[in-house]
C-alpha positions in Angstrom: 0.0 0.0 0.0 1.3 3.4 -0.9 1.7 6.1 1.8 -1.7 7.6 1.2 -3.2 9.4 4.1 -6.5 7.8 5.3 -8.7 9.5 7.9 -12.0 8.6 9.6 -13.8 11.6 8.2 -13.0 10.3 4.7 -14.6 6.9 5.3 -17.9 6.6 3.3 -21.0 6.3 5.5 -21.9 2.8 4.4 -18.6 1.6 6.0 -19.6 3.2 9.3 -22.5 0.8 9.8 -21.3 -1.9 12.0 -24.6 -3.6 13.0 -24.1 -7.3 13.1 -20.3 -7.0 13.6 -18.5 -8.2 16.7 -15.4 -6.3 17.8 -13.2 -7.8 20.5 -11.2 -4.9 22.1 -8.6 -5.0 24.9 -7.7 -1.8 26.7 -11.0 0.0 26.3 -11.6 1.4 29.8 -9.3 4.5 29.5 -8.1 7.1 27.1 -8.3 6.6 23.3 -9.4 2.9 23.8 -12.4 4.1 25.8 -13.3 6.6 23.2 -12.9 4.1 20.4 -15.1 1.5 22.1 -17.9 4.0 22.5 -17.7 5.1 18.9 -17.7 1.5 17.6 -20.8 0.8 19.7 -22.5 3.9 18.4 -21.8 2.6 14.9 -23.8 -0.5 15.8 -21.0 -3.0 16.7 -21.3 -5.6 19.4 -18.1 -4.7 21.4 -16.5 -7.2 23.7 -14.4 -5.3 26.2 -11.4 -7.0 27.7 -9.8 -5.6 30.9 -8.6 -6.6 34.4 -10.7 -4.3 36.6 -14.2 -5.7 36.7 -15.8 -2.8 38.6 -14.4 -0.2 36.2 -15.2 -2.3 33.1 -18.8 -3.0 34.1 -19.3 0.7 34.7 -17.8 1.4 31.2 -20.1 -1.1 29.7 -23.2 0.4 31.3 -22.2 3.9 30.2 -21.7 2.8 26.6 -24.9 0.8 26.4 -26.8 3.9 27.5 -25.3 5.9 24.6 -25.1 3.4 21.8 -27.5 3.2 18.9 -28.2 -0.4 18.2 -24.7 -1.6 19.3 -23.8 -2.9 22.7 -20.9 -3.5 24.9 -20.1 -6.5 27.2 -17.2 -7.4 29.4 -14.9 -10.4 29.6 -12.1 -10.3 32.2 -8.6 -10.5 30.9 -5.2 -9.8 32.5 -2.6 -9.7 29.8 0.2 -10.2 32.4 -1.3 -13.6 33.3 -1.2 -16.1 30.4 -3.7 -18.3 32.2 -6.1 -15.4 32.4 -5.6 -14.8 28.6 -6.5 -18.5 27.9 -9.6 -18.3 30.1 -10.6 -15.1 28.4 -10.3 -16.6 25.0 -12.3 -19.6 26.0 -15.1 -17.3 27.2 -15.0 -15.3 24.1 -15.3 -18.4 21.9 -18.2 -19.6 24.0 -20.1 -16.3 23.8 -19.2 -15.0 20.3 -20.2 -17.0 17.3 -18.2 -14.6 15.1 -15.4 -12.1 15.5 -15.1 -9.5 12.8 -12.4 -7.3 14.4 -9.8 -7.9 17.1 -8.1 -4.8 18.5 -5.2 -5.4 20.9 -5.0 -1.9 22.5 -3.9 -2.6 26.1 -0.4 -1.8 27.1 1.7 -0.5 30.0 5.0 1.1 31.0 7.0 0.2 34.1 9.9 2.0 35.9 11.4 -1.1 37.3 12.0 -4.7 36.2 9.2 -6.9 37.3 8.2 -10.4 36.5 4.8 -12.0 36.1 3.8 -15.2 38.0 5.4 -17.3 35.2 8.7 -15.5 35.8 8.7 -13.6 32.6 9.6 -9.9 32.3 6.4 -7.9 32.6 6.7 -5.4 29.9 7.4 -8.2 27.4 4.3 -10.0 28.5 1.9 -7.1 28.7 3.0 -5.3 25.6 3.6 -8.3 23.3 3.1 -11.8 24.6 -0.4 -11.5 26.1 -1.9 -10.0 22.9 0.1 -12.5 20.8 -1.5 -15.4 22.7 -5.0 -14.0 22.6 -4.7 -13.5 18.9 -3.5 -17.1 18.3 -6.4 -18.5 20.4 -9.0 -16.5 18.4 -7.6 -17.0 14.9 -9.9 -19.8 13.8 -13.0 -17.9 14.8 -11.6 -14.8 12.9 -11.0 -17.0 9.9 -14.5 -18.4 10.1 -15.8 -14.8 10.2 -13.8 -13.5 7.3 -13.3 -10.9 6.0 -11.9 -9.9 9.4 -9.3 -7.6 10.7 -6.7 -7.6 13.5 -5.2 -4.4 14.8 -2.2 -4.4 17.2 -1.4 -1.1 18.9 2.2 -0.4 18.5 4.3 2.7 19.2 6.8 5.1 17.7 9.2 3.8 20.3 9.6 0.6 18.2 12.2 2.4 16.1 14.4 2.5 19.2 13.9 -1.2 19.9 16.4 -4.0 19.6 15.7 -7.7 20.1 18.2 -8.9 22.7 18.2 -12.6 21.8 21.0 -13.2 24.3 19.1 -11.5 27.1 15.4 -11.4 26.0 14.2 -11.0 29.6 16.7 -8.1 30.2 18.1 -9.6 33.3 21.6 -8.1 32.7 20.4 -4.6 31.7 16.9 -3.2 32.0 15.3 0.1 31.3 11.8 1.4 30.9 12.2 2.5 27.2 14.5 -0.5 26.5 11.9 -3.0 27.6 8.9 -1.2 26.1 10.6 -0.6 22.7 11.8 -4.3 22.5 8.2 -5.5 23.2 6.7 -3.2 20.6 9.3 -4.2 18.0 8.5 -7.8 18.7 4.8 -7.0 18.2 5.6 -5.5 14.8 7.7 -8.4 13.8 5.0 -10.9 14.7 2.4 -8.8 12.9 4.5 -9.2 9.7 4.9 -12.9 10.3 1.2 -13.5 11.1 0.2 -11.7 7.9 2.2 -14.4 6.0 0.3 -17.1 7.9 -3.0 -15.5 7.1 -2.5 -15.1 3.3 -5.6 -16.3 1.5 -7.8 -16.5 4.6 -9.6 -13.2 4.3 -8.1 -12.1 7.7 -5.7 -9.1 7.7 -3.4 -8.0 10.5 -1.6 -4.6 10.9 0.2 -2.7 13.6 -0.7 0.9 14.4 1.2 3.7 16.0 -1.7 6.0 16.8 0.6 9.0 17.3 1.7 11.0 20.3 -1.6 10.8 22.1 -2.7 12.0 25.6 -2.9 8.5 27.0 -2.7 7.2 30.6 -0.3 4.3 29.7 2.1 5.1 32.6 -0.5 6.0 35.2 -0.6 3.4 37.9 2.1 1.2 36.3 5.1 2.3 38.2 6.4 5.4 36.5 8.3 7.6 39.0 6.7 10.9 40.0 9.0 13.0 38.0 8.5 10.9 34.9 4.7 11.3 35.3 5.0 15.1 35.8 7.3 15.4 32.7 5.0 13.3 30.6 1.9 15.3 31.6 3.6 18.7 31.0 5.2 17.6 27.7 1.9 15.9 26.7 -0.1 19.0 27.4 1.8 21.0 24.9 2.7 18.4 22.3 0.3 15.4 22.4 -2.8 15.1 20.3 -6.3 14.6 21.9 -7.3 11.0 22.6 -10.1 11.3 20.1 -7.5 11.5 17.3 -6.0 8.2 18.5 -9.4 6.6 18.7 -10.3 7.7 15.2 -7.1 6.2 13.9 -7.9 2.9 15.5 -11.4 2.9 14.0 -10.1 4.0 10.6 -7.8 1.0 10.3 -10.7 -1.3 11.1 -13.3 0.1 8.8 -11.7 2.1 6.0 -12.1 0.3 2.6 -8.6 1.7 1.7 -7.2 -0.9 4.2 -9.2 -3.8 2.9 -6.7 -6.5 1.9 -3.8 -4.6 3.4 -1.8 -6.8 5.8 1.5 -7.1 7.6 2.0 -3.3 7.6 3.1 -0.7 10.2 0.6 2.1 10.0 2.1 5.3 11.4 -0.8 7.6 12.4 -2.6 7.9 9.0 -0.4 6.2 6.6 1.8 3.1 6.1 5.4 3.5 7.1 8.6 1.3 7.0 9.2 -0.1 10.5 12.5 -0.7 12.4 15.0 -2.5 10.1 15.0 -5.5 12.5 11.4 -6.1 11.7 12.4 -6.6 8.0 15.1 -9.2 9.0 13.3 -12.4 8.0 15.6 -14.7 10.0 15.2 -12.6 13.1 11.5 -12.3 12.7 11.2 -16.1 12.4 13.3 -16.4 15.6 11.1 -14.0 17.5 8.0 -15.7 16.2 9.2 -19.2 17.3 10.3 -17.8 20.7 6.9 -16.2 21.3 5.1 -19.4 20.3 7.2 -21.4 22.7 6.7 -18.9 25.5 2.9 -19.1 25.3 3.0 -22.9 25.0 1.9 -23.3 21.4 5.1 -24.6 19.9 8.3 -25.9 21.2 11.7 -24.7 20.0 15.0 -26.3 20.6 16.6 -23.4 22.4 15.7 -19.9 23.4 
């Protein structure tokens, strides 16, 4: 796809009617995800909201259902840091949803110290890559059965700073907030490219999206130091775009006819862009794919 700018306001009205469509959406209780979920429901979609906090999620569902026109929202608990929770979530989705037209993996988090999940894996890697990777794999057959279908992974501009540390993937020897986050987002982009190859001919497309520098709450409550939060808020106040802009970019990638058939791309705000060179290294991409499959228990590899 050429670097043509595509915006939500340019999407024809017939493509905004999502009645009868099911959208599975992680990370929809705050920020641009919350706005996107509400807009999708107003377009008529049946939105399945995935999040950890049941009280907050149920409140979000109730608010959206009062505002939507023909669409609805419902909640399934999912903690992306816990792969067992992701598996339970996928099982519930497959039980409750006879079709999945769109899967949006929007949830993510930053941390200011190295932390591990219950399986002993570095938390930023799991939350920002592996959890969504597993969820996608578990829902693939239902997406194929519902084709044409679309998968959108929320990436970040930080992926350009990323490097895959094969010799220290869990960053035990050297860890940093940006280092961990950028590596995870780079891995996400790599696996987006690799998954697109797997999905050729199925009618399911998958793309990674950097929504831009948006006024998100990604660091809030996830361990950023006080000065980091203050800096982010001040810088964001003057430089970041409103959350509605990010929400519109998510929705555009899911409904714009210009993206029909486009797969394995890195969409930077409103157009396709070349990702980090490591994401174009086929051997490295295959290695990261195999490692990710092994870590979620879907395929064994000889060594990691």
